[in-house]
N, C-alpha and C positions, 0 to 999 in steps of 0.2 A: 277735155275742157274742165271737168270737175277737179282734176289734179292741179291744173293751172290756177283755178280759183282758190283752192286750199293753200297752195304755195304762196300766192299773192297775199292772202289774208294773214298767213303765218309771218311773212316778211314784214308786213305793215305793223302787225302786233309787236314784233321784236323791236322795230324802229321807234315806236311810240312809247312802249313800256319798258324797253331795255331788259327784256327777259324772254325766255322761251315759253310757249303756251303750255299751261298745265292742263290736267284733266277737266277741272271746272270750266276753264276758258273754252276748251274744245267742246264740252257738253253744252255750254251756253250758245256757242256759235252753231252747233248742230240744231238745237231747238230754234234758234233765231232764223236759220236757213229755211225751216218749215214755214215760219211766220212770214218771212220776207217774200217767198214765192206766192203763198196764198194771199197775203195782204196786197202784194203787187197786182195780182189779178183783181182783187176786190177794189183796189184804188182805181184801176182802169175802168171797171164797171161803174163805180160810184161817180167818177168824173164824167163818164159818158152820159149817165142819167142826169146829172146836174146841168151839164151843158145843153143837152137835148131839151130838158124841162124848161131851162131858162130861155132858150130860143123860142120854143113853142108857146109857152105861157105868156112871155113878155114880162117886163120888170114889175108891173102891178100885181098880176096873179102869182108870179114867183115870190114877190114880197109877202103876199097873203099866206102862201105855203110856209115861208120862213117864219112868219109871225107865230103861227100855230106851233111849230116846233120849238120856238123860243119860249113860249108860255108853258109848254109841256115840260121843259127843263126845270122850271120853278116848281111845278106841281109834282114832279118826280121825287124831289128831296124828302118830303115826309113819308112817302111810300116806302123808301129804302132805308132812310135814316143812317146811311153809311155802313149798314150791317154787311153789305156785300163785300166791302173792302176788309172789314174785320174778319169775315169768313176766310178770305184769301190769306190774310196774315197768319191766322191760327192754324188753318188746315195745312198750309204749305210747310209748317214746322213739323207736322206729324207724319209718321210712316205707317202706322197701324190702321187697318181698315175700320175697326170699331170706333176709334177716336175721330177719324175723318167723317165717318157716317154720322156720329153724334153732333158734330159741329154743323155739317151741311143740313141735316134734318132740322135741327133747332133754328138755323138761319131761315130755312124755307117756311117754317111755321110762323116765325116772327114777321117775315116780310109779307106773308099772306094776310096776317092780322092788320099790320100797318097799312097795307094797300086798301083793304076793304074799309077800314075806318076813314082813311083819307078820301076815297071815292065818295063815301056817304056824306062827309062834310062838304066836299065840293058841290054835291047835288043840293044839299039843304041850303047852302049859302051861295048858290050860283049867281044870284043877282048882285050881291055885295062884291063877290070876287071879280065879276065881269066889270064892275065900275072901277075897281082898282086898276085893271089893265086897259080900261077904256075900250072894251070889246063887247060884242053881243054874246048872249048866253049860248047861242048855237056854236060860235067859234070856241067858247070855253069847253063845251062838251066834246068837240072834236079834239081839243088839246088834251082833255082827260083820257080819252081813248088812246091817244098816242102815248101818253105817259104810262098808262096801264100796260100796253104791249111792250114798252121799253123796259119795264120791270121784269117781265118774263125773259127778255133777251139778255138783260144785264145780269140777272141771277144765273142764267144758264152758262154764259161765257165765263163768269166769275168762278163757277164750280169747276169747269174744265181747267182753268188756270191754276186754281188752288190745288188740284190733284196732279199738276205738272203734266197733264195730257196735252202736250203742245202739238203733237201730230194730229189728234182729233180736233183740237181747237183750230188748227190751220185748215183742215178740210172744210170746216163750217164757215170760215171767214168769207169766202167769195159768194156763198149761197144766197144770203139775203139781198146782196146787190144784183145778183143775176135774176132772182125772182122779181125784184123791184123794177128792173129795166124791162123785163119781158111783159109784166102786167101793164106797165105804163104804155108800152107799144100797143098792147091790145086795146087800151082806152083810146089811144091816138088813132088807130085804124078804124075804131068804132065811132069816130068823130065826137067823142066825149072829152073835150079839152077844157079843163079848169084846174084851179088849185086842188080841188077835191079829187080829181083823177090821180094826181101825184101823191096826195095824202093817202088815198085808199090803197094805192100800190104799196106804199110803205107799211100800212097796217098789215097787209097780207104777208109781206116779206118778213117783218118782225115776228108776227104770230107763228107762221109755219116753222121758221128756223129755230125760234126759241123753244117751241114744243119738241122739235126733233132733238135738240141738244139736251133738254131735260130727260127725254126718253133714254138717251145714250148713257146717262148717269143714274138711272132709276134705282140701281141696286144700293146706292148710298142714301136714298130717300126712304126713311122708315118713320112710323109713328113713335119717334124716339126724342122727346123733348127733354133736354137736360137743363135744369134751372141754373146750375153753376155756369154752364156755357152761355146761357141766355144773358146772365148778368155781365159776363165779360164782353160778349158781343155788343150788348146795348151800351155799356160804358165806353168802349172804343168807338162804336158807331155814332154816339151822340157828338163826340168831338169831331168825328169825320163828317157828320152831317152839317155841323157849323162851318167847317172848311168847305164842304161841298156847296152849301148855300151861298157862301161868299164867292166861291169860284163861279157858280152859276150867274151871280150878279155881275162880276166883271167880265164874263164871257158873253152875256146875253142882254144886259140892261141897256146897252147902247142901241140895240134894235127896237126895244120898247120905247125908248125916248125919241128915236128917229120917227117912229110911228106917231108919237104924240105931237111932235113939232113939225114934221115934214109929211111925207106921203108913203104909201105902200110901194110905189115905184122906186122911191129912194132906198127903201129896205131891200128891194130886189137888186139894185145896183151895188149896194153895200155888201149884200150877200155874195155877189159874184166875185168881188175883190177878196172878201173874207175867205170864201171857199178856195180860191186859187192861190192863197198865201197861207193863212193861219190854219185852215182846215187841211190843206194839202200837206203842210208840214206835220200836222197832227196825225194824219194817216200813217206816216212813216215813224214818228216817235211812238205811236201806239203799238207798232210792231215790236219796237225795242222794249217798251215798258211791259208788254204782255209776257215776255220771257224774263226780263230783268227783275221785276218786283218779287215774284215768287222765289226766285233764286237768291236774291239778296236777303230775304227774310231768314234764310237758313244760316247766314253768316253772323257770328258773334262780333267780330271785329270789323266794323263798318268803315274804319279809317282807311283800310287798304283799298276798298272800293272807291272811296272819295278821292284818294290820290290819283287813281287811274282815270276817273271822270274828269278831274281838273286838267289833265294832260290832253284829253280828247276835245274839251270845250274850245281850246285855242284854235284848233284846226276847223272846228265847226263855225266859229265866228268869221274866220278869214274867207272860207269858201262858201258859206251859207247864203249871204245876202245876194250876191250876183246870181246865184242859181235860182233862188226864190223869185227874184224879179223877172228873170228869163221865163220861168214857167207861168208867172202871172200874165205876161204879155201873150204867150201862146194860148193859154186857156181863155183869156178875155176875148181874143180874136175869134175863137171858136164859139163863144157865147153869141156873137153877132153885133151888128151896128147899134143896137139899142143899149149896149154896154160899152161906152167909150173908154179907151185906155188913157189914164191920166198918170203921168210919171210921178207926180207928187204923191198921189194916193198909193201908187204901186210901191214907192220907196218906203212910205210909212208903214204899209201893211207888211212889207218885207221885213222890216225891223220887228214888227209884231210877231211874225212867224219865228224869227230867231229867239226872241224873248220867251215865247211859248215853249219852245224846245228846251232851252236851258232850265227854265222854271220847272218843267215837268220832271226832268231828270233829278234835280236836287230835291224836289218835293217828295217823290216816291222813295228816294233814299232815306230821307228823314222819317217818312211814314213807317218804314220797315222796322224802326226801333220798337214800335209798340205804342202803348198808351201815352208814354212821355213825349214821344215824337209827334204824335197826332195832336196832343194838347197844345204844344208849341205852335204847330202848323195852323191849327184852327184860330188861335188868337191873332197870329200874323195875317191870316186870310181875311178875318173879319175887319181888321183895321184897313187893309188895302181895299176891301170891298166897299167900305164907306167912302174912302177917297175916290174910288172909281165912280160911284154914284154921284157924288158932288161934282166931279169934273165933267161928267156927261151932261148933267143939267146946266152947267155953266157954258160948256164949249159947243155943244151941238146947236143950240139956238143962234150962237154967234158965227160959227164956222161951218155948219152943216156936217157933211160926212167926214170931212177932215177933222173936225172937232171930236167925233166919235173914236176915230183911230188914235188920235193923240191921247185921249183919256185912257184908252186901252194900253197903249205903250207905256205911259207914265206909271200906271198902276202895276203893270207887270215888271217894270224896271225896279220899282220900289220893293215889290215882293221878292224879286230875285236877290236884291241887295240884302234884304232882311234874312233870307235863307242862307246866304253866304256868311252873314254875320253869326248866324246860329249854328254853323257847321261844327262848333266845338262839342255839341251834345253827342256827336257821333263817336 
């Protein structure tokens, strides 16, 4: 079975790229195979949790759960300031232990400082921040905890990726989703069913796996703060954080505005479509990026990679949309009768899934250049983020959930066009 799969991949590679697979391509596919198997299991577990939580909680409570995660994504940006991506970029280029340890240790110290400062600010100005999001301070505190635990998980997975430890990374991939599902089952059988039961399950899953991953790379963590690396990490990270904030805006602001103009039940329904299309695609593109980004950072000539990607994109566009809509239909049926299937919404979200996939690949390729690439990306992302914000405010009150996904698609289409235009910097 394994030999058949390898032969099929080799045949497909030669047909698409018109050349035999080299050692780099074989190494990439070997690492990708680890991620695909592990992430496939993780995807099944994550899908099972979301479907089960959506059915049990109902659209309103499921929407509350989604709202907290959405707000946490905004709060997460100043805690990380993009330094995790900078760490992957610079560490992936190095082969010596001392250099890798210096970068990872410096990143850990910086992230710890930024996180503690951010949490303090959120606590001191909790009333003002709550008013901005139109939520209670209790909801804000829950979002802060979620963001804090996300920092631990993000740093840990970034460290494994930066060290090219793809087998270890793959082993840890399904673990948080398994813990998440098991803990939620415990709450369910204990008759404690609310958005908090889903949220607390996620807290435990992120916390446990994040700490385990950090323990696995503990030999790289030393009291070794290097000012030279701190400057480089912060300079790269600041551009990355601008792009990250813009990305958070056009990936999450639609849910905030839906909450402002509609209801938490509408957020729950929107989340079910979003998860079964854009998030579902994101699970698979995440597998690819996890291996692709550290590898492409090692290449000096990015144009070779760009040409290969351009050939694959055509196949992706032709086959992607019907596959996404098919899975949307299946997953939404599993969510239950409270989440009706609307072909118009499904089609629009399917396009959103395709745009997310294409955008991610081009974005991470340009990011791999270094500071120059991330600078260009951040400017483009800010412009598109502003467009997305305006479109959401205009379209959601007029068209409801359809307006939210149209704003998302238009923003991502513009961003993808800008990235394609900027490909000359490679």
